[in-house]
C-alpha positions in Angstrom: 30.1 -9.7 6.4 32.2 -9.4 3.3 31.5 -6.8 0.7 32.7 -6.8 -2.7 34.1 -4.0 -4.9 30.9 -4.7 -7.4 28.8 -4.8 -4.6 29.9 -1.6 -3.3 30.0 0.3 -6.7 26.3 -0.8 -7.3 25.3 0.5 -3.9 26.9 3.7 -4.6 25.5 4.3 -7.9 21.9 3.5 -6.7 22.2 6.0 -3.7 23.5 8.5 -6.3 20.9 7.9 -8.8 18.2 8.2 -6.0 19.6 11.2 -4.4 19.7 12.9 -7.6 16.0 11.9 -8.6 15.0 13.2 -5.1 17.1 16.3 -5.5 15.2 17.0 -9.0 11.9 16.1 -7.5 12.3 18.6 -4.6 13.5 21.3 -7.0 10.3 21.0 -9.2 8.2 21.0 -5.9 9.6 24.2 -4.8 9.4 25.7 -8.4 5.6 24.9 -8.2 4.8 25.8 -4.9 6.4 29.5 -5.0 4.4 32.1 -6.9 7.3 33.2 -8.9 9.9 31.5 -11.3 12.9 30.8 -9.2 15.0 30.6 -12.4 14.0 34.1 -13.5 14.6 35.6 -10.1 17.9 34.2 -9.7 19.3 34.4 -13.3 17.7 37.0 -15.0 16.7 39.5 -11.9 19.9 38.7 -10.0 17.7 38.2 -6.5 20.7 37.2 -4.0 18.0 36.5 -1.4 16.3 33.7 -3.4 19.6 32.4 -4.7 20.6 32.1 -0.7 17.5 30.3 0.2 17.8 27.9 -2.8 21.3 27.1 -1.8 20.2 26.5 2.0 17.7 24.0 0.5 20.1 22.3 -1.5 22.7 21.8 1.3 20.1 21.0 3.7 18.6 18.1 1.3 22.1 17.0 0.9 22.7 16.4 4.5 19.5 14.7 5.0 20.1 12.6 2.0 23.6 12.0 3.3 22.4 10.9 6.7 19.8 8.5 5.4 22.6 6.8 3.3 24.5 6.3 6.5 
């Protein structure tokens, strides 16, 4: 099966947009599920534990999206 540069670029763009939309949706979902504001906890209060949990969610979501693409 031959692939073209334009087809590869289109697929990459679609996957990038889809991954970004899923990522934003998950962040909003986490923000609504928790009883506190994640932004306030991390930025204003400097809560390192919440920042580490959020970073682990971001990393694991990235791995899931990456493996779904491949």
